[in-house]
N, C-alpha and C positions, 0 to 999 in steps of 0.2 A: 480606568475604573475596571476594581475586583472582578475577576469574570464570577467572582461567588455570588457577587453582589448581581450579577447577569441572571440567574438563576434562581434568583429569589423575585417570585409572584407577589405580589401583594395580598393576594389573595394569601396565600401563606408563606408570607413571613415569618414568622413568626413559627413556626415549624420549624422549615432548613437552618433556621439559624442553629435552631435547638438542633436536629442532627449533627449539623456539623462541631458543633461544644461537646457534646457527648462521640462524636466518631474522633476529632483531639482528648478529648479527655480518655475514652479509652484504649487510645496508641499511648497512652504517658501512661495513665495509673495505673492498669487492670493489665498487666504486658499475663498474668499472672492468675489472675483471674478473680472473685469477688466480689461480692454484695453487694448496691448500687443501694441507696438512700430511698428509701418513703418515694410515697411517686409526692405524697404534699411539702416532705423535705425536700425536693430538689424541683418541684413548680412554683417551690418560691424562690430559692437561687438563683434558674434564670426569668424572673421573673414575667410566667406563663401560669393560662390555668392547667389542672390534674388535664383534662382532655386531653390536650395540648402534646404532654408530655407522654401519654399515653401512649397515642397513635406511635411515636417519635421507639415508642417502647414494644409497639407491635410486629413497627420492620427490622427495627436489629434482633430479632428473632425468627424474622422470614431469611435474612440474610444470616439465618446461623452463631451471627455474634455477642446476643444474650440467650434464654432460658429464662420465662414463667415459669413464678414455683405460685403455684394457691397458696395464701395464706406468710409465703415469704418475702415474695418478690420478687423482681429481677436480679437474677443472677449472669454474671458476665462471661461467658467460658476463657479457659487460659486461651491465650496466644496462637498454641500451635496445635490447639483443638477445634479451632475457626474451621469456617469451608471459608477457601481461598479461592481469587477468584477475579479473576481479567478477564474486563469486557472489550464484546469484538463490536466494531460498526464495520461493515456494510457499502459502501457509493454512498445515499445520500441519507441512508438511516433509516429510508420513509420501511415500509412494511412491504412484504415480499419483494426484497431486491434479488437483481439478476444478479447472479453468480459470473461472474466477466472469468475469476481468476476461480475454480474449482481447488485447483490442488493445495490453491496459498492458503485459501478456505480453512483446508480439509489438514492442510499440514499444518496451521496454527494453532488446532482443535487438540490433533494427538501429543503433537508439541508437552501443547499446555501440560494434559492430563500423563502425558511424559516426568514432567516436571513436579505433579501431585498440582495441579488448580485445574480449578473447574473452569466453566469459559458460558458471559452470561450473554447473551445477541440485543445490542446497547441503539433503538430506536427509535427516533421523536416523529414527530408533525412537522416541526423546525426544526433547526437545524442548534440551535439553542437549547432547542429539550433535550437532543441528542445530551451534553454536557449536563443536562439536568440529572438525567436518565442516571446518567455512567457516577456521579454525588449520589444522589437515590437510591443503589441500587449494593452500597457499595464496595463496587472492587474496589483493587490494589494498583491497577492499571488499565490503561487500555489502549485497544489496535484497533489503526482505521484503514479495514483496504480500502483505496485509490478512493479519498476524502476526492468530493468538489472539489471549485475550484470557487466558488462558491463558497466554504471551507475555512481558508486559507486566515482571514484573518482571528474567526474560536479558534480553531488550530493556532496561534499565537497566543493568543490571551491564555489560553488556558498555560503554556510553556509557563511564559514570560511571568503566569499568577502563581507558580504549582501549584492549579489546582490537584493533579494526580499525577502518576509518571503517566507519560505517554511518549507513543509513537506512529508514526503511517509506513502504512506497504504501501509504494504507490510504482508502479515494474521501470515504469519512461522513467521515472524522474520530474520535475520540471515542479516543485515544489523549493519557495523561498529555506535561506539558510537558519533561518531560527526555527526551521523547524523537524525538527527530528523524525528520520527518514529513514528505512530499507529500499532498496533500488536494487534492480540490476543495473550491471557494469560494461556499460554499452563500449564503453573505447576498447578496451577484452574483445566485446564478442567483434567488433568492425576490428580489429587489427588483427581477427585469425578467418577475417574474411577475405581482409587485403591482402594476407599474407597467401595464406591457401590459390586463391587468383597468380598471387606471384607460382607462386610454386608449378605451375604448370603454365608459365611461361605468358604467361598475358602483360604490360606496361602500363597497355593505356585500357583504363575505368571507366567506366560511366554511371551515376549514381539517376536512379528513379524515387525522385522527394525533390526537395526545395536544400536551397543552399543553406539555407537558417536548419535546415536539419542535420544536415554536415555539418558544418561547425557545431550544429550541440551535439552530435554525438564522439567531437574528434574526430570525422574521416580526414578531414582537410589537411588535418596536422601528420598523421598516418598516412600519409600517402607521399607527402614531400618531402616525413622521415625516410621514405623508404622509394624517393628519388622519383616520384610518380609526377607526372602532371596530373595537372584539378585544380578548376575553379566553378565557375557559375557553368560555364558552357560546355560543361560533362556534368551535370543534373536535369533531369529531362523535366522538374517544374509537378506541378498536379491541376485536374481538372478535365475544362473540358478541349483544352488546348496540348493534352501529353502526350496521345499520339505523336504525334507533327514532330512535339519533336524531341522525344524517343529517336522517329527520323534523320532528322536534322542533323542533333548528339552525335546519334553511330552515322551517318557518311560524313559529317564536315570532320572527326575525329578522329575519324578512321578504331572507333573501340571493338573492341574484340573479346571483353567481357565485361557482366553489368551485373549491381549489385542490384535486389527489388528486396522493399520492408512494402509490410505495412498491412493490411487483407486481402481479405477473398475476391472481395469486386475491382481491388487496385490490380491484382495481380491478371483475374483473367484479363483486364485490360489495355498490362505490360502484354502478355502472351498473345493479345488476339494482334495485337503490332505485330509484333515479332512474325509466327506465321505469312500475316502476309508481306512481308520479302522473299524478298530469291534468300533461296538456298544459303548462298556462297556468301552472301551481307549478317547474313543474320547472326549477332554472338554469343557467345557462351552466357550459362546463366545459375547464378547462383545465391537461392528468393526461401524465403520460409510462407509459407500459412498456412491457416488451420485447413484446409481443402486444398493444399497443394496436390495430392495426389489427382485430385480430377481435372481438377485445370490445366492438367499434362496427359490427360486422357485424353480432353477435348484436342488438347494442340500440341501431338505428338513430335511436330516435326519442331519444336521449338527449343536446343541445346539446352537441357539445366544439365548442369557437372558437380549442383553438390542444393545439397537444402541443409536450413536449421534444426536440427531435433527440436522433435518439442521443448521448449525451456524449462527447466529444471528447475522450475517457479516454485517449489514448495522447497526448496532452499533458503528464498525467501521469507515462506512462513520461518522455519527453524529458527532463522539468523536474529525475527523478529522477537520470538517467544524467551529464546536466548537470551539477550539485551537491551530485552524489560527486564523480566525477571533477573538478572544480576544491574539494575539498578534502579529495584525498588525503592531501596532505603536510602538513595542518594539525593545530595538537594539538589543535584543541579543535573543541568540542559542533559537529555543521555544523548551522544555522539551519536553519527549518525555513520551507516555504508553499505557500503555498495557489494554485492553478489554475481559473481560471472553464474553463469545461469543455464551459458549458450555456450552447444558445439556442433559442428558443421559435420554433417552421412558425405563422405562423395558416393560419388550416379558416374558409374564407368556409360558410357556410353560407343 
């Protein structure tokens, strides 16, 4: 099904169809501006009531595409003078979104401003209403920051049916190949972590996480390319059994260093486990967490030798805007890109 058909509801089918037709007409025939034919003529042309067409023109005026002049009619503003907008959806698109990535959102807004675009926050009570809102509000393109898993099919439909230029920003990755996206270059960041530990003389390196995560990040390939032993026994897993598995992987593999990934709760559990080990058995740690400083203060005996600096995630927003704006007139799907946003700060102990 054409995704536009999905955003057209029976109660306003005429309105949405004429809105799309006007959008196509204006993009094709009114680049330099000009007057729309009278309401009565346009209503007959689209086989709709004058009331419905007037409703469409009111939206065109609100969106800065047209001007309404008494006794003269509707004037379409020249393309170069129209308000240029890009839509932004955050998370699931509902009201009051939680900004998990404030720096990314801020960088998107700032970069759009630098490029001469305004931003239109797109929200909807359901996923399909997000696509509908993007169409209704005449945005030139759409950026979706951290789209939820249940929105994958909608994104695929929007891209395949060319509803409008689209790009997802999903820092950790995980979206299918047919969804254009910006994400962190996890392979590059894990390569830096492994090389940092090797420079410290470590050859027995464990990973706090699942083997599936390690493969997702390319950690197993990185270790192999550096001649470091690594398999599932070098991973802690996650969940209630993680503390016991950490102790086991350290003792059975003579682990001298750990790569710790995840949120504050996971870090706290790891640090608590390590602090209960004899000091001579505690591996050195490279970690990243939003509350790492507080966790380190609570467990001063854990040997943290390096931490991931705040992800330079504003570069994700900059890259997303640049990529979208550069492809607004392209009929092809936007090519996905990975951005290196990670750096390591060594700690002297």
